[in-house]
DRENFIDO-897907 format. One record per residue (C-alpha): x, y, z; residue number from 1. Coordinates in steps of 0.02 Angstrom, whole numbers, plus 32768, in hexadecimal, padded with zeros to 4 digits. Each point is the difference from the previous one (the first is absolute). Layout:
residues N
<site x="X" y="Y" z="Z" seq="NUM"/>
...
This chain:
residues 90
<site x="7646" y="1C7E" z="70CF" seq="1"/>
<site x="7F73" y="7FDC" z="7F84" seq="2"/>
<site x="7FEA" y="806E" z="7F73" seq="3"/>
<site x="7F6D" y="7FF5" z="7F7C" seq="4"/>
<site x="7FB3" y="804C" z="7F97" seq="5"/>
<site x="801F" y="806F" z="7F45" seq="6"/>
<site x="7FF3" y="80B2" z="7FD4" seq="7"/>
<site x="808A" y="803A" z="8048" seq="8"/>
<site x="7FBC" y="7FD7" z="80AE" seq="9"/>
<site x="8034" y="7F5E" z="807C" seq="10"/>
<site x="7FDB" y="7FCF" z="80B4" seq="11"/>
<site x="8081" y="7FD9" z="8076" seq="12"/>
<site x="7FD9" y="7FB7" z="8092" seq="13"/>
<site x="8058" y="8018" z="80B9" seq="14"/>
<site x="7FF2" y="7F93" z="809A" seq="15"/>
<site x="801B" y="8071" z="8090" seq="16"/>
<site x="7FEE" y="7FF3" z="80C7" seq="17"/>
<site x="7F83" y="807D" z="8044" seq="18"/>
<site x="8086" y="8074" z="8057" seq="19"/>
<site x="8057" y="800D" z="7F70" seq="20"/>
<site x="7F71" y="8025" z="7F95" seq="21"/>
<site x="7FF3" y="80B6" z="8012" seq="22"/>
<site x="80BE" y="8013" z="7FBF" seq="23"/>
<site x="7FEE" y="7F85" z="7F81" seq="24"/>
<site x="7F4F" y="806B" z="7FA4" seq="25"/>
<site x="8070" y="80B2" z="8020" seq="26"/>
<site x="8094" y="7FA7" z="7FA6" seq="27"/>
<site x="7F91" y="7FB6" z="7F6D" seq="28"/>
<site x="7F94" y="80B5" z="7FF4" seq="29"/>
<site x="80B4" y="8074" z="8008" seq="30"/>
<site x="8029" y="7F92" z="7F67" seq="31"/>
<site x="7F7D" y="8055" z="7FAE" seq="32"/>
<site x="7FCC" y="7F90" z="7F6A" seq="33"/>
<site x="7F70" y="7FB9" z="805C" seq="34"/>
<site x="7F55" y="7FF8" z="7FC3" seq="35"/>
<site x="7FAC" y="7F9B" z="807E" seq="36"/>
<site x="8021" y="7FBF" z="80B0" seq="37"/>
<site x="7F9D" y="7F70" z="8046" seq="38"/>
<site x="8023" y="7FB7" z="80B0" seq="39"/>
<site x="7FC5" y="7F5C" z="8025" seq="40"/>
<site x="7FEF" y="7F8C" z="809F" seq="41"/>
<site x="806F" y="7F53" z="8013" seq="42"/>
<site x="7F64" y="7FC0" z="7FBC" seq="43"/>
<site x="7FF0" y="805C" z="7F5A" seq="44"/>
<site x="7F7D" y="8065" z="803E" seq="45"/>
<site x="8010" y="80BC" z="7FC8" seq="46"/>
<site x="8009" y="8084" z="8092" seq="47"/>
<site x="8029" y="8093" z="7FA6" seq="48"/>
<site x="800C" y="801D" z="7F3F" seq="49"/>
<site x="802C" y="80BD" z="7FC8" seq="50"/>
<site x="801B" y="8041" z="7F5E" seq="51"/>
<site x="80A0" y="8078" z="7FF8" seq="52"/>
<site x="8013" y="8072" z="7F65" seq="53"/>
<site x="8087" y="80A0" z="800B" seq="54"/>
<site x="7F7D" y="807A" z="802A" seq="55"/>
<site x="7FA5" y="7FB3" z="807F" seq="56"/>
<site x="80A0" y="7FAE" z="8068" seq="57"/>
<site x="801D" y="809C" z="8063" seq="58"/>
<site x="7F58" y="8021" z="8039" seq="59"/>
<site x="7FE0" y="7F40" z="802A" seq="60"/>
<site x="80A3" y="7FD3" z="804D" seq="61"/>
<site x="7FCA" y="8038" z="80BF" seq="62"/>
<site x="7F55" y="7FA6" z="8009" seq="63"/>
<site x="8049" y="7F74" z="7FB0" seq="64"/>
<site x="8094" y="7FF3" z="8060" seq="65"/>
<site x="7F86" y="8005" z="809A" seq="66"/>
<site x="7F8A" y="7F64" z="7FBF" seq="67"/>
<site x="80A8" y="7FAF" z="7FE2" seq="68"/>
<site x="8046" y="8016" z="80A6" seq="69"/>
<site x="7F54" y="7FBC" z="8056" seq="70"/>
<site x="800A" y="7F56" z="7F8F" seq="71"/>
<site x="80B6" y="7FF6" z="8025" seq="72"/>
<site x="7FCD" y="7FF7" z="80CA" seq="73"/>
<site x="7F81" y="7F73" z="7FE4" seq="74"/>
<site x="8064" y="7F8A" z="7F6A" seq="75"/>
<site x="8099" y="7F96" z="8021" seq="76"/>
<site x="8020" y="7FD8" z="7F4B" seq="77"/>
<site x="7FAB" y="8053" z="7F70" seq="78"/>
<site x="801B" y="8010" z="7F32" seq="79"/>
<site x="802A" y="80A4" z="7FBA" seq="80"/>
<site x="7FBB" y="7FFD" z="7F44" seq="81"/>
<site x="8035" y="808C" z="7F90" seq="82"/>
<site x="7FD1" y="802B" z="7F53" seq="83"/>
<site x="8092" y="8052" z="7FB3" seq="84"/>
<site x="8010" y="8069" z="7F54" seq="85"/>
<site x="80AB" y="7FCF" z="7F9D" seq="86"/>
<site x="8078" y="807F" z="7FEE" seq="87"/>
<site x="8055" y="802F" z="80A3" seq="88"/>
<site x="8012" y="7FED" z="80B4" seq="89"/>
<site x="8086" y="8055" z="8078" seq="90"/>
């Protein structure tokens, strides 16, 4: 896990196997204090970057989940980076 940046925001990084990707993303989004989600392949190339705000999370969840499921079928290892606001997860 890696942290960075001030302003009550921090970045965390998780190494995930492709088959675990969707479950990890759902868990992170469920925690509720995620502002941005970035999924990168094992070479560090960004595959998807999604801003997540409280009002938009519900509307975006289905299409984003479908895209993440598609990514999970073609990658073996990936990195999930999240920009998190301080002040509480589940």
